[in-house]
C-alpha positions, 0 to 999 in steps of 0.5 A: 500500500502506498500513500500519496501526499499533497506534494504528489510524492508516493510513500510506501506504508510498512505492513507493521503500521496495520493492525490485524483484527482478531474477532476471537479477542472480542467474541459476540454476545450470547443471548437466549429468549427465556420466556415465553416458551417456544410453541406458546399459543398467543391470545389475539389482542392480548399481550405477551411478556418477553424475557431474555438472558444475555452476556458478554465480557464487555457488557450488554448495552441492549436486547432488541426483539423482532417478530418476523423481522419487524422491530417490537422494542428493546430493553437495556437492563437485565432481565431484558423484559419487553411487553408486546401489546395487542398481539395480532393473529397468526404464527410468529417467529420471535428473535432477540438481538443482543448488543455488547457495549462495543457494538457487536451483536448476535441473534437468539434462536427463533421462537415460534408462537401461534 
């Protein structure tokens, strides 16, 4: 890699000036939806309380909840609760997405609710 200065000179940049990013030194968070249970039957027009556990060496900044890819809401403190009101009819796929304090994220295993 070469850098061109304002005067037009071309200076090589030594490889030692570049940092190699090792994702194993900052693994993504771990998240799991603990409530409701997979295959729970929902009441149309009712509400459902979500709860998740999340952990990461850097700390967790938030857990977001999604249904079929649509954002439901988020929680920034354990036990990462969220109430979904006015539940609509149909089978739903629910995923929690946890973010650590450095911005890394990971998704939970999806739950199926109907």
